N, C-alpha and C positions, 0 to 999 in steps of 0.2 A: 625240286624233283618231287613228284607225287609219290605217296606211300604205295608200296606194292599191295595188290589185292590178295586175299586169301588164296585164290586160284593161281596167281603168279607165284606165290610162295610154294604151292604144291608142285607146280611145273618145275621150279628150280630145285626141288628136293629138300627145301627148308622145313616142310611139313610132310610127314609120312602119308602115303596113300597107296592104294592098290591100283597102279597104272595098268590099263589094258590096251592103250594105243598111243602112239606118238608119231608125229611127223613135223615138218618145218612150219606148218600153219596152225596145228592144233594138237591137243592132247586129250585123253579121256581116262577117267578113273571111276572106280566104284563109289557110289554115294555112301557116306558113313551112317545115314539114316534112311535105309532103303524102304520104298513104299511098295515094292514087289520083289520077287526073287531075283530079278535082274533090274538094277537101277544104276545106270551109268551116266555120268556127266561129261559132255563133250564141250570143250572150251577152246576158243581161239587163243593163240599166243598173244595176239594183239589185244591189249586191255580195253575193250569196248564196254562202257558201263552197263548198257541195256539195249534191248531191241529198239527202243526209241532213238538210240544214238548211232545206229548204222547209217551209212551213206551209200550213194550209188557206187562208190569205190569199193565198198565192202561186199557187194553182191556175189562175187566169185567166192569169197571166203565163206559167206553164209551158206552158199550152195555146197561148198566142200564139207561143211559140218554135217549136212544132210547125207551126203554120200558116205561119209565116215560112219554115220549112224546105221545105214543099211549094211555096211560091211561088218560092223560089230554085231549087229542083230543076227546076221548069218553065222558068224563065228560062235555066238552064244546059243545057237540052236533055236531061235525064236521063230520057228516055222509056223506056228498058229497065230502069229500076229504080235504086235507091240504098239506102243504109243511114243511119239516124240512131242515134247512140250518145251516152249520157251515161256518162262514166267517173266512178267514185265511190270515193274513198279510195286508199290505197297499193296494195292488191292489185288494184284496178280500174284502175290506172295513171293516176290523176288527177294531173297535174303542176302545175296552177295552181289555187289555192284560190279559184276564182270559177266558179260554175256555168256550164257551156257545153255546147251540143249540137253534136256533130260531124255534118256532112252529107258523106257520102262516096259517090262514084260515078264513072261514066265508064269503067268496066271491069267484067268479071265479078268479083264478090266471092266469096270462099271461105267455107265453113262447116264446122266451127265457126271463129269468128274468132280464137281464140287461147287 
């Protein structure tokens, strides 16, 4: 049996977090190192290591993550805009091997991002 990812432990309540959303497919919590006033991570319950590992069967799940992001953005009052980001791999700065969507907003964001 593979070891649980950090995000699976958060979902299971083994590691404390500020959860903002949960359903049967995903969960969302505030990032402990926020890059903006609102920085929320949206994770599938299915432990997919990275964006490179999604399959055709995961299409509906990945779409669901985006729908949840828009719902949370509205609830957070991000009426002036926000950014959603998937980091993938070492050069993409992915730090946890569990697919997650960053929802970032609450201030003017710069472009290019980095």
